[in-house]
N, C-alpha and C positions, 0 to 999 in steps of 0.2 A: 354363372351357373346358380342353380337353386341351392340355396343353404337349407339343409334339412334340420329341423329342430332336433336337438340332441335327446329329447325325451319323446318317445313314441308309445302308442298304445298297441299291444297285442290282444287281439279278441279272437278267441277260437269260437267259430261258428259251426254248430252242428244243425241239423235240419230243424230242430225244435227250439234253437236258441237265437236270441237277438243280441247284436253288439251294441256297446255303448261308445261314445265318443267323448274326447275331453272337453270340458266347459271352459276352464281357464288355465292358464299355464301353472298356477299353483296346484292344480288337481291332477297333474300328469305324473304322479308318483308310480311309475310303471317301470318294468325291467328295461335296462339299457338296450341300446340298438344292436341287434345281432346282424352284423354285416353279412356273414356267409348265408344266414337264413333269408335275408333280404335279397341277395343276388340269386338264390335259387328259386325264390317265389316270384313268379310272373315275368321272369327274364329268360329269353332264349337267345343263346350265343351273344350274350353280353348287351342285347337290345330288348326292350320290354315287348312281351307278347300281349298286345292289347286285346281286351276282351271283345272289342268290335262294337258294331252299332246294334241296338236293340230298341224296340218301341215297347216300353213298359209304362206308357201314360196312364193306362187304366188302373195302375196300382198306386197313383198318386192319392194323397189324402188332402182334405182342405178343412182346416179349422182356423177360419179367419180371426184376426184380432179385432177387439173392440176399436172402432174408429174414434179418433179424437174430433169432436164436432166443434164447428166455430161457434163462437158466442152470438147471440142474436144481434141484429142490426143496432137495436137500442143500446146494448151493452158496448158494441164496437164504437159507436158514436160518442159514448161517454168516455171511453178509453182514448179515442183518437178523434179529437174534434175535427180534424182536417180530412176526414174520409168522406168520400161521396159514393153513393150506391147507383148501380146502373141496371137496367134491363137490356137484353141483347138488341132489342129494336131501338134503343136510344143512341146506338154508335153507328155513325156513317163511317165505317172502317175503310171502305174503298179497297183498292187493290195495292199490293206492294209494288214499289217502282224499282225495277231491276237496275236502273242506271244509277241509283244511290250508292255512293262509295263508302264503305265502312272501314274505319280504322280501329284497330284493337289496341288498347292501352294495357299498361302493366298492372293496372290496379283493379282488373276485372270489369272494365267498362269498354264500350266502344263509342266512337265519335262519328257522327254523320252530318253532312252539310246538305242543305237544301236549296235548290234553284228555284227561281220563280215559275218555271215551267212545270214542277212537279208538286206545286201547291194546290190543295183543294179550293175551288172557287165558291167560297161561301159569301153571301151578300149580307153586309151590316153596315150601318151608318158609321160606327166606330169600328175600325178594322185593324186588328193586331194579329200578326202571323208568326209562326215558329220559323226560324231560319236556321238553327242547328241545335244538336243535342248531344250530350255525353251521358249515355245511359249504362247503368250497371247491369250487367247480364247475369251475374252470379248471385243467386238469391238463397240465402240460408234461413230456414224457418225460424220464426221468433226472434228476428233480428231486423235491423234498419238498414236499407240501402239507400243511397242518395243519387239523385239524378240532377244534372244541370241543363237547364233548357234556356236557349236564347230566343227572346221574342223581339219583334221589331213593329212599331206603330207605323202603318202604312196609310193611316187615315189623316184627317186634316184637324183633329182636335185631340187633346190630351186624353189618355184613357187609363182606367183602373180595371182590375179584374183578376182572374184566377189562371194559373197554369196547372194542369192536372195530368198525372201519370196514371193510366188505367191498366188493369188486368181484365180484359173482357171475359176471359174464361172464368175468373172468380167473381165478377160482378161488382167490383168496386175499384175505386181509385183514390189517390191522395193528392192534395193540392197545396200550393203556396201562391200568395198574392203579389201583384205588382201595383203601384199606385202612381197615378199622375204622370204617366209615361207621355213625353212630349211627341208630337208628330215627327217622323223620321228618325227617332231615337230607338236605341236597342238596349235590352237589359237582360242579363242572365239571372234566372230564378233557380234557386236550389229547392228541390222537392224531396222531402224525407218519406220514404215509402216502407211501412212496416209490413213485413212478411209474417203472417201469422202462423202458429201451429194449427194443424187441422186442415189447412188447404192442401190441394194435391201437388205432388212433385212432378217434375218432367218439364216440358216445353211450355213457356209462357209468352204468347203474343202480347205486345205492348203497343197502346195507343196513347198519343199525347193530343191534349186538347187546350184550347184557349177559350175562356168565357169572359165577356166584358160586362162591366156594370152599366146600368143599375139593374138589369133584368136577367143577368146570367145568359146573355146572347152568345151562342157558339159562333166564333169567328174563324176557328181553325181546327182541323182534325188530321192527325198524321199517324198512319200505321207503320211502326218501325220495320226497317228492312229485314231484321232478323229477330229471333225470339229470345227472351231471357230463359234461364234455366233454374228451376228451384230444387233444392236438396234438403235432406234432413239435417237437423242440427245435432252435432256430435259432442256438445259440451255436457258437463256432468248432470244437468237438469233435464236432458232430452234423450239422446241415443249415444251414449258414450260406449266405447269400445271395451269390453271386459278385459282385454289383454294390452291395455294402455297404448292403443294406437297401432299395434302390429298389424291389425286386420283392416286398418284403413290407409295404410302407407302406399306411396307409389314406389316403383321399383324398376328393375329391367324388364319386367313382364307387364306391368300395369302402368299406363300413363294417363294422367288425368290431372285437373287443376290441384296444385300443391305449390304454395309460395307464389310465384309469379303466374298471373293469369293472363296468358298470351293468346294469340289467334289459334296456336296449336292446341292449347288447352281447350279452347272453345270447340274446335273441331273434333277433339276426342270425346268431349262431354255431351255434344248435342246428340249424338246417336244413343248414348245411354239415356238421355232424356227421352228420346223417341221411344226406346225399349220399355221404359218403365212408366211412360206418360199417364197422366190423369189417375193416379193411384195415391191413396191417402194413409196407408200403413206399410211398414217395412216388409210385412209378410205378403201383402198384395202386390207390392212393387216387385219383390224378387220372383214371385210366381209369374208375373207378366214377363220379366225379363228372360226367365228360363224358357218360356215358349218362343220369344223372339230369337233368343240365341239358337234354340234347335231349328228354326225356320230359316235363319239366314246362313247357317253353316252348312258345309257339304263334307260328309265324312269320307276321307281318303288318306292313305299313307304314301301316296305316290310322290308328293312334292317335298317331303320332310323325312329325314332320317329319324327313326324312333328313339335315338339317344338324345334328341334335342326337343326342347319345348319352345315354341314360337311366342313372341309377345303379342300383345293386342295390336300393335302397329303392323308388325309382319303379316298377321292374320288378315287384317283389312286390305293390305297391299297385295295379297295373294288369293284374291276371290274367296276369302272366308272359308279356306280349305284346311283340314287338319283331322286330328283323331280327338280322343277324350280329353287329353291335357289341354289342347288348344280350345275345345268347346268351354272347358272350365276356366281357362284363362280369360276368355272373352267375357264370360258370365261374371266372373269375379271383378274384372275391370269395370263393367257396367254398374254393378251393385255398389262398388266402393266409390265410383263417381258421383252416386246419388246419396252417399253418406250412410251405407248400410255396411257394418262390419261384416267381413267375409273371410273364411278360411279356404284354402285349397288343400285337398288330400290326394296323396298317392296311396293306392290299394293294391297289395299283392294278395293273391288268392289262388284257391284250386278250383277248377270247374267241375262239372258233374261227370266228366270222363276221367278226372284225376290229373289233368294237365295244369301247368302253371300259367296263369294269365294276370294281367294287371289292368287297372282302371283308375280314372280320376273323377272326383266329385268335389262338392263344396258344402260348407255350412254357413248359413247366415244368421246373424243376431238380430232378433226382432225387438229387443229390449226386455224381453221376458224369458226367452229360451233360444238355444241353438236349433235351427231348422235346416234339415237335409235338403239338398237340392242337386240333382243330377241332370244337367242340360243335355248330355249325350243321349241318354235313354229316356229323357223327358219325364222324370220321376221327381215329384215334390212332396217333402214332408213324409217320407217313408224310408227310413234308414234300415228297416228290416227286409227291403226288397232283395237284397243280395242272397241272404240265407233262405229266402222263400223260394229262390230260383236255382237253388242247388249249389251255390258257391260256399266254400268252408276254407278253413285254415287262413283266416283273413289277417293280414298285417296292415295297419293304417299308419301312415306317416303324415304329419302336418308340415306342409312345405312353406317356408317363410323366408323372408329377406332375400329375394331373388337378385343376385348380383353377378353380372356377366364377368366382372373382372376378377372373381374368385378363382376361376379356372381358365388357364391359357394353355393348356397342353396341345400337343401335336394334332390332335383331332378337333380342337376348338381354339385356333390361335387368335381369333378375332374378338375384339371388345366393341360393344355397341352395334353389333350386326343384327340385334333383335332376335337371336337364336341362342338358347341357353343350355349348356351341357351340364347336367346335374348328377352324373354318377361319381 
C-alpha cells in the first residue's frame, strides 16, 4: 500500500489564490494530517471520486533550463586522449542482426556473440574481426563505463590497431589498442568510455569498430543489437535528490534499475529512455516524458477499482489503462528511471459545483526548483491551473515509500500483485 507522508500541506485555494507545494521534507512544517477531512474531500462511498480527464495542455508554461554544453573537441581531446570524433557519413553502421542472442549480466552489461555469417565483409590486407562483446548498457553522465571487446586476427600476419566503442548519436567514440596480435589469435580489449555531462539522455545506439595499423584501416564495424541507456548523474555534484533519495527510490509502484541491473531492469528502463530520448536538461526530459505518457495511456476506470493504484508493470501489462494515479505512476517511473527526482501527489479538492473530487500529479526536481507536471491533463509547469479552473479547498498529500506489504486487509490480501491499496 502507499505510505502517506505524515506531514502534508493544506492549501486553501480561492479563485484569486495560488497554492504552494513543499520543497524539502524539512520545509513541511504544516498542520498534522486530518483524516476525517481527507476522507470527506474527493472521496465518494470510500472510493476516490476522480476528477476525470481534461485537456489543459494550452495552459502549460515553458521556461527551459540553460543547457549544459559539451566542451569543444579540442578540450575533449586534451581531457581524454583516447577519444575519436566522427561524422555520420563516416560510420558504415549497417542493419541490426535479429539473430544475435543477447545475454544480460547483473553488472549492467550485456554479452553478445558473433558468428562468421553476421560479420561485415570489409576487405583489408590485415584482417582483424570482432567475435564477441560485453557492453555496459547503463550509462550515468560524467562517469566511466567499461566495455570488453574480443577480437580475432583472421589475417595471415601479426596485427596491431585500435578497438573503438562509438556513440553515433553523439559523434564520438573511445578506443584502446592491441599490439602484435598473431594470426588466428584472439584478445579481449577493455575500452573505457567517458559519458560526459551535457550529452543527451535516452537511447544510445552503439557501434564497435576495429582499425588496424599503420593507416587506421577499418577492418570491422558492428552495430550492437540493443541500445545503451544514458541517464542523469545523481551524486552531490550533479542532480542530487533534495530529499536524500526518497524521490529516486524504487518501490512497489516504480520498477527500474536499482542494485542489480538485470534484463527486467533493461526492459523497464528502455521505454523510459524512449519517452525522454534526446533531451539534455531534466526540465526538457520531463516535459517530453509527460507528452509521451499522455499519448500512450488510455483513461478508463473500467479495469481497476478506484481504491487501488497500479504499478508501472501492471499498467504496461494491461494496455496502459488507468486513471490519474496510473498516469502519474507511469510518469514518475519514467522520470526516476532517467535520474530525475520526482514526487507523486494526491490532491483532494472541491470542483466548481461544490462536489468533492480527487486528482494526482507530480513534481520533478530540475536541479534548481520543483516543476509541476500533470500527465493526465497534459499540463506542465503551471501549478496554478487547478485554481484557475474553479477548484478550491485543496488538500495535497505527498505519497512516498509505496509498499504493498504494509496493508494486507480482507480487501487487499495479496502482496506483490502490483496493485496497492492505500487508504
